[in-house]
C-alpha positions in Angstrom: 117.5 -110.2 -87.6 116.1 -108.9 -85.3 115.6 -105.0 -84.5 117.7 -104.7 -81.6 120.6 -107.2 -83.1 120.9 -104.9 -85.7 120.9 -101.6 -83.7 123.6 -103.4 -81.7 126.0 -104.0 -84.9 125.3 -100.6 -85.9 126.1 -99.4 -82.7 129.7 -101.3 -82.2 130.5 -100.5 -85.3 132.4 -97.4 -84.9 134.5 -99.9 -81.8 135.0 -102.5 -84.4 136.5 -100.3 -86.6 138.6 -98.3 -84.5 140.2 -101.5 -83.3 140.9 -103.1 -86.8 142.8 -99.8 -87.5 144.7 -99.5 -84.7 146.0 -102.6 -83.9 147.7 -102.6 -80.2 149.6 -106.4 -81.0 150.9 -104.7 -84.5 151.9 -101.4 -82.0 153.3 -104.2 -79.3 155.6 -105.4 -82.0 156.9 -102.4 -83.4 157.6 -101.2 -79.9 159.7 -105.0 -79.3 161.5 -104.2 -83.1 162.3 -101.0 -82.2 164.3 -101.5 -78.7 165.7 -104.9 -80.3 166.9 -103.3 -83.1 168.4 -99.8 -81.1 170.0 -102.0 -78.1 171.7 -104.6 -80.7 172.8 -101.8 -83.6 173.9 -99.2 -81.5 176.0 -102.0 -79.6 177.7 -103.4 -82.4 178.2 -100.1 -83.8 179.8 -98.9 -80.4 182.0 -101.7 -80.2 183.3 -101.7 -84.0 184.5 -98.1 -83.5 185.9 -98.8 -80.0 189.1 -97.1 -81.4 188.2 -94.5 -82.9 188.3 -90.8 -81.8 188.1 -87.4 -83.3 190.2 -84.3 -83.3 186.8 -82.8 -80.9 186.9 -86.2 -78.8 190.3 -85.4 -77.8 189.5 -81.8 -76.5 186.2 -83.2 -74.6 188.4 -85.6 -73.0 190.6 -82.8 -71.9 187.8 -80.3 -70.8 186.6 -83.7 -68.5 189.6 -84.3 -67.0 189.9 -80.9 -66.0 186.5 -81.4 -64.4 188.0 -84.3 -62.1 191.4 -82.9 -61.3 189.6 -79.7 -60.3 191.6 -77.4 -62.7 189.1 -75.0 -62.6 191.4 -72.3 -64.5 191.1 -75.2 -67.9 187.5 -75.6 -66.8 186.1 -72.5 -68.2 186.0 -73.0 -71.9 184.3 -70.5 -74.1 184.5 -73.2 -77.0 182.9 -76.7 -75.7 179.8 -76.9 -73.5 180.2 -78.2 -70.2 178.1 -81.4 -69.8 179.5 -84.1 -72.2 182.5 -83.7 -71.4 181.8 -83.9 -67.8 180.2 -87.1 -68.7 182.9 -88.5 -70.5 185.1 -87.5 -67.2 182.7 -89.3 -64.9 182.6 -92.6 -67.0 186.5 -92.8 -66.9 186.5 -92.2 -63.5 183.8 -94.4 -62.9 185.5 -97.0 -64.5 189.0 -96.4 -63.5 189.9 -96.8 -67.3 193.6 -96.6 -68.1 194.7 -94.7 -71.5 194.7 -97.7 -73.3 190.9 -98.7 -72.2 189.5 -94.6 -72.4 187.9 -95.2 -76.0 186.5 -98.1 -75.4 184.7 -96.5 -72.2 183.9 -93.0 -74.3 181.9 -95.2 -76.8 180.4 -97.1 -74.3 179.2 -94.0 -73.0 178.5 -93.1 -76.3 176.0 -96.2 -76.6 174.0 -95.4 -73.0 173.3 -91.6 -74.5 172.0 -93.2 -77.4 169.1 -95.6 -75.7 168.7 -92.6 -73.1 167.9 -90.8 -76.4 165.2 -94.0 -77.6 163.7 -93.6 -74.4 163.2 -89.7 -75.1 161.9 -90.7 -78.4 159.7 -93.3 -77.3 158.3 -90.3 -74.5 157.8 -88.5 -77.8 156.0 -90.8 -80.3 153.5 -91.9 -77.5 152.8 -87.9 -77.3 152.2 -88.0 -80.6 149.9 -90.9 -80.8 148.0 -89.6 -77.5 147.4 -86.1 -79.5 145.8 -88.1 -82.4 143.9 -89.9 -80.6 142.3 -86.9 -78.9 142.3 -85.8 -82.7 140.1 -88.8 -83.4 137.7 -88.3 -80.7 136.7 -85.1 -82.0 135.8 -86.2 -85.0 134.8 -89.4 -86.3 135.3 -88.8 -90.0 138.8 -88.7 -89.7 141.7 -90.8 -88.7 145.4 -90.0 -88.1 147.7 -93.1 -89.6 147.1 -96.1 -87.2 149.5 -96.1 -83.9 151.3 -98.9 -86.0 152.5 -97.2 -89.0 153.7 -94.3 -87.3 156.0 -96.4 -84.9 157.2 -97.9 -87.9 158.0 -94.5 -89.9 159.5 -92.8 -87.0 161.3 -95.6 -85.6 163.1 -96.1 -89.3 163.4 -92.1 -89.2 165.5 -92.5 -85.5 167.4 -95.0 -86.3 168.5 -93.8 -89.4 169.4 -90.4 -87.5 171.0 -91.9 -84.3 173.1 -94.4 -86.0 174.2 -92.7 -89.6 173.6 -89.5 -89.2 174.9 -88.8 -85.8 176.7 -92.2 -84.6 178.1 -93.8 -81.8 181.4 -93.5 -83.4 182.2 -90.0 -83.3 182.8 -88.4 -79.9 180.6 -85.4 -79.3 177.8 -84.5 -78.0 174.9 -84.6 -80.8 173.6 -87.6 -79.3 172.5 -85.9 -76.2 171.5 -83.2 -78.3 168.6 -85.2 -80.1 167.6 -86.9 -76.4 167.4 -83.1 -75.0 165.3 -81.9 -78.0 163.0 -85.2 -78.0 162.2 -84.6 -74.4 161.3 -81.4 -75.4 159.2 -82.0 -78.4 157.4 -84.4 -75.8 156.7 -81.7 -73.3 155.6 -79.1 -76.0 152.9 -81.7 -77.3 152.0 -82.1 -73.4 151.8 -78.6 -72.6 149.3 -78.5 -75.6 146.9 -80.1 -73.8 143.9 -79.1 -71.0 146.1 -80.4 -68.4 149.3 -79.1 -68.5 150.2 -78.0 -65.1 152.9 -76.5 -63.5 154.9 -79.7 -62.8 155.3 -79.7 -66.7 156.5 -76.1 -67.4 159.0 -76.3 -64.5 160.7 -79.4 -65.9 160.9 -77.7 -69.3 162.9 -74.5 -68.0 165.1 -77.0 -66.6 165.2 -79.0 -69.8 166.1 -75.9 -71.6 168.6 -75.0 -69.5 170.4 -78.6 -69.5 169.9 -78.0 -73.1 172.6 -75.3 -73.3 175.0 -77.0 -70.9 175.1 -79.6 -74.0 175.7 -77.4 -76.7 175.3 -73.6 -77.2 173.4 -73.4 -80.0 170.1 -74.8 -77.6 170.1 -71.3 -76.3 169.0 -69.8 -79.1 166.5 -72.6 -79.8 165.3 -72.3 -76.2 164.6 -68.6 -76.1 162.5 -69.5 -79.7 160.6 -72.4 -77.1 160.5 -70.0 -74.3 158.6 -67.4 -76.4 156.3 -69.5 -77.3 155.0 -71.4 -74.3 152.3 -68.7 -73.8 150.9 -69.5 -76.7 150.2 -73.3 -76.3 146.9 -73.0 -75.0 143.5 -71.6 -76.0 143.0 -68.5 -75.4 140.8 -68.0 -72.3 143.9 -69.7 -70.4 146.8 -67.0 -72.2 147.3 -65.2 -69.6 147.5 -68.7 -66.9 150.0 -69.7 -69.6 151.7 -66.4 -70.0 152.7 -66.7 -65.5 154.1 -70.3 -65.6 155.7 -69.4 -69.1 157.6 -67.0 -66.2 158.5 -70.2 -64.0 160.0 -71.9 -67.0 161.7 -68.9 -67.9 163.6 -68.7 -64.4 164.3 -71.8 -64.0 166.0 -71.8 -67.6 167.9 -69.1 -66.1 168.7 -70.7 -62.3 170.1 -73.5 -64.9 171.9 -72.0 -67.3 173.1 -68.4 -65.2 176.3 -70.2 -63.9 177.7 -71.3 -66.7 177.3 -67.6 -68.3 178.6 -66.1 -65.4 181.8 -67.9 -65.4 182.7 -67.3 -69.0 181.5 -63.4 -69.1 184.2 -63.2 -65.8 186.7 -65.1 -67.5 186.1 -63.3 -70.9 185.6 -59.9 -69.4 182.4 -58.9 -71.0 179.3 -60.8 -71.1 179.1 -63.9 -73.1 177.2 -66.9 -73.7 180.0 -69.1 -75.5 182.4 -67.7 -78.5 181.3 -70.6 -80.6 179.0 -69.4 -82.9 181.0 -66.0 -83.3 184.2 -67.9 -84.1 182.5 -70.2 -86.7 180.5 -67.4 -88.5 184.1 -65.3 -88.5 185.8 -68.4 -90.1 183.3 -69.9 -92.6 181.2 -66.2 -93.8 184.2 -64.0 -93.2 186.9 -65.9 -94.6 188.9 -65.8 -91.5 192.6 -66.8 -93.1 195.7 -68.6 -91.0 192.5 -70.2 -89.1 194.4 -71.1 -85.4 197.1 -69.2 -86.1 195.3 -65.6 -86.4 198.0 -62.6 -86.0 195.0 -60.0 -87.0 194.9 -60.7 -90.8 191.4 -59.8 -92.3 190.2 -56.7 -90.6 188.3 -59.0 -88.3 189.8 -57.1 -85.3 192.7 -57.4 -83.2 194.0 -60.4 -81.4 194.2 -60.1 -77.7 196.3 -62.7 -77.3 197.6 -64.7 -80.1 199.9 -67.5 -80.6 203.6 -66.6 -80.7 205.3 -66.4 -83.9 208.5 -67.0 -83.3 210.1 -67.1 -86.9 209.2 -66.4 -90.8 208.9 -68.7 -93.7 208.5 -71.4 -92.4 206.4 -70.1 -90.2 207.1 -71.3 -86.4 204.6 -70.6 -83.4 204.6 -71.3 -79.9 201.7 -71.5 -77.7 202.5 -73.7 -74.4 201.2 -71.5 -72.2 198.7 -70.8 -70.4 196.1 -72.8 -72.1 196.4 -76.9 -71.9 195.3 -79.9 -73.0 196.5 -82.0 -75.9 196.5 -79.1 -78.8 195.9 -76.2 -76.8 195.0 -74.2 -80.1 192.4 -76.7 -80.5 191.3 -77.1 -76.8 189.8 -73.3 -76.3 189.6 -71.7 -79.7 187.9 -69.0 -78.1 191.2 -68.0 -75.9 193.4 -67.6 -79.1 190.4 -65.8 -81.1 189.6 -63.3 -78.2 189.2 -60.0 -80.5 187.7 -61.6 -83.2 184.9 -59.4 -84.8 182.2 -61.4 -87.0 180.9 -58.9 -89.3 177.7 -59.7 -92.0 178.9 -60.2 -95.4 176.1 -60.7 -98.1 178.7 -62.5 -100.6 180.5 -64.6 -97.8 176.9 -65.3 -96.8 175.2 -66.3 -99.7 178.8 -68.9 -100.6 177.8 -70.3 -97.6 174.0 -70.8 -97.7 175.2 -72.1 -101.3 176.9 -75.2 -99.8 175.1 -76.0 -96.6 171.9 -75.6 -98.3 173.0 -78.3 -101.3 174.2 -80.5 -97.8 171.1 -80.0 -96.1 169.5 -81.6 -100.0 171.6 -84.2 -99.7 170.9 -84.9 -96.4 166.7 -85.1 -97.2 167.5 -87.4 -100.3 169.0 -89.8 -97.7 165.8 -90.2 -97.0 164.0 -90.1 -99.9 161.8 -93.4 -99.4 160.4 -91.5 -96.4 159.7 -88.4 -98.2 158.0 -90.4 -101.1 155.8 -91.9 -98.3 155.2 -89.2 -96.6 153.9 -87.4 -100.2 152.0 -90.3 -100.9 150.0 -90.6 -97.9 149.5 -86.9 -97.8 147.5 -87.1 -101.1 145.7 -89.6 -100.3 143.1 -88.1 -99.3 144.0 -84.3 -100.4 141.4 -81.7 -100.7 139.6 -83.7 -98.2 141.0 -81.9 -95.1 143.3 -79.4 -94.4 146.9 -80.9 -94.1 148.5 -77.3 -93.5 146.4 -76.8 -90.9 147.0 -79.8 -89.5 150.4 -79.0 -89.7 150.0 -75.9 -88.4 148.7 -77.1 -84.8 151.9 -78.8 -84.3 153.9 -75.9 -84.9 155.8 -75.4 -81.2 157.2 -78.6 -81.9 158.6 -78.2 -85.2 159.1 -74.4 -85.8 162.3 -74.9 -82.6 163.7 -77.9 -84.9 163.7 -75.7 -87.8 165.1 -72.6 -86.1 167.7 -75.2 -85.1 168.6 -76.6 -88.7 168.2 -72.7 -89.9 170.9 -71.8 -87.8 173.3 -74.2 -88.7 172.8 -73.6 -92.4 174.1 -69.8 -91.8 177.2 -71.3 -90.8 178.8 -74.7 -91.4 176.1 -77.8 -91.8 176.8 -81.5 -90.7 174.0 -84.7 -90.9 175.1 -84.7 -87.0 174.4 -81.3 -86.1 170.2 -81.7 -87.4 169.6 -85.4 -86.8 167.5 -84.9 -83.9 165.9 -81.9 -85.2 165.0 -83.8 -88.6 163.3 -87.0 -87.1 161.4 -84.6 -85.2 160.0 -82.4 -88.2 159.5 -85.9 -89.8 157.5 -87.3 -86.9 155.0 -84.5 -86.6 154.4 -84.2 -89.9 154.0 -88.2 -90.5 151.5 -87.5 -87.9 149.5 -84.7 -89.4 148.4 -86.9 -91.8 144.8 -87.7 -91.8 142.9 -90.4 -93.7 139.3 -90.8 -94.3 137.2 -94.0 -94.2 135.9 -96.1 -97.1 131.8 -95.3 -98.1 130.8 -98.6 -96.1 132.4 -97.5 -93.0 131.4 -93.9 -93.0 127.4 -95.1 -93.7 128.0 -96.9 -90.7 129.4 -93.9 -88.6 126.6 -91.8 -90.1 123.6 -94.4 -89.6 125.1 -94.8 -85.5 125.2 -90.9 -85.5 121.6 -91.1 -86.4 120.5 -93.5 -84.1 121.9 -92.0 -81.2 120.5 -88.3 -82.1 117.2 -90.1 -82.2 117.4 -92.1 -79.6 118.3 -88.8 -77.7 115.2 -87.1 -78.7 113.1 -90.8 -76.9 114.4 -89.4 -73.8 117.4 -91.8 -73.6 120.5 -91.0 -72.2 122.4 -93.5 -73.8 122.7 -95.9 -77.6 121.5 -98.3 -77.3 119.1 -97.5 -75.0 119.0 -99.4 -72.0 115.2 -101.3 -71.6 
């Protein structure tokens, strides 16, 4: 073998190793399998449960009907967020569905929302892979997981979260919450890059506002994201990032303000929603006689409770002024107007004990992926800092942790946190780094030394062009 051939072999070795490490064909197949499984399994689940309806689903349908029947007094609801009910009402109006087919149309919409969530997650995983490629270019001696491996792990976690934890069966906005959070997480990764301009900050602000319209819990989560936005770039770009975060905050407020104003005018005080306060009073403070509260429990004085007509047995009347199929459930904030939630240490510890146990059960459902995660972390543990790699993606997974933490303080269900757990799992898998074998390491070092020697001879490229 000639010297030129040897140099050519060593110079092309890193490219050959990269191509064998990240296999585009396998990555393409993972992408196709993900969409085939997601579309088919989601449709099967939606069709199999098309006649299933939960209590919350009835409320959302009632609220959607109020929007499209222009019943604006009933449309301002302090307990339910408006965007998902609006989608339900629009779908039923679009298909002109009679009552028999309403639940089928609703579950078909759930399937469509699930497909949107798939697309949002696809954008997130593309951003994670892009960030990993940038990290690989900065240091040839460490490698993230191959893209097809990260896709296989991420897609598996997403499909379980979307089809089991959240599902197309239950009529709630939790699938919408997951879709919004996937898009937000993808944007946050993009904002950590060098070329993130004003446009992406504007889109982030609009998304945060839409998230609040989907579910009230995304307001505090959005505020956490807003606070972290200026710190996504380098220190030199902090003030520029601070100015762009101002645009994000403005658009966030512009989208969220109409609902906050409407709720505040309806309640006669500044409020962004009553769901959290009522849930805290019920779950932590032990609010008794739930739905028929007459002021028991020293938690305030009800302004307009349901009217008690008889005792032993208790008989209540609640025909007006709230509408809906079941008025006490349709707008709980009206009947509990006046309740004052208070911090109770004993009650909070009791709730945390239960919710953390439920969270642990939820994580154990993914025991196989947890074993894979821990095993991959310890493959080259000590050769690099896994904690540092995870910390570099802090802007993505910290809001998800905050969302899970808010739920564990009051009430926990897997459907509430499915999207948050998926984001955390994907970013933590994306932080894994592996090292080449000894032979590959030798070729890389040899290549670097020959390239350095070539530059000392005045050549601008390697191998040198003669």
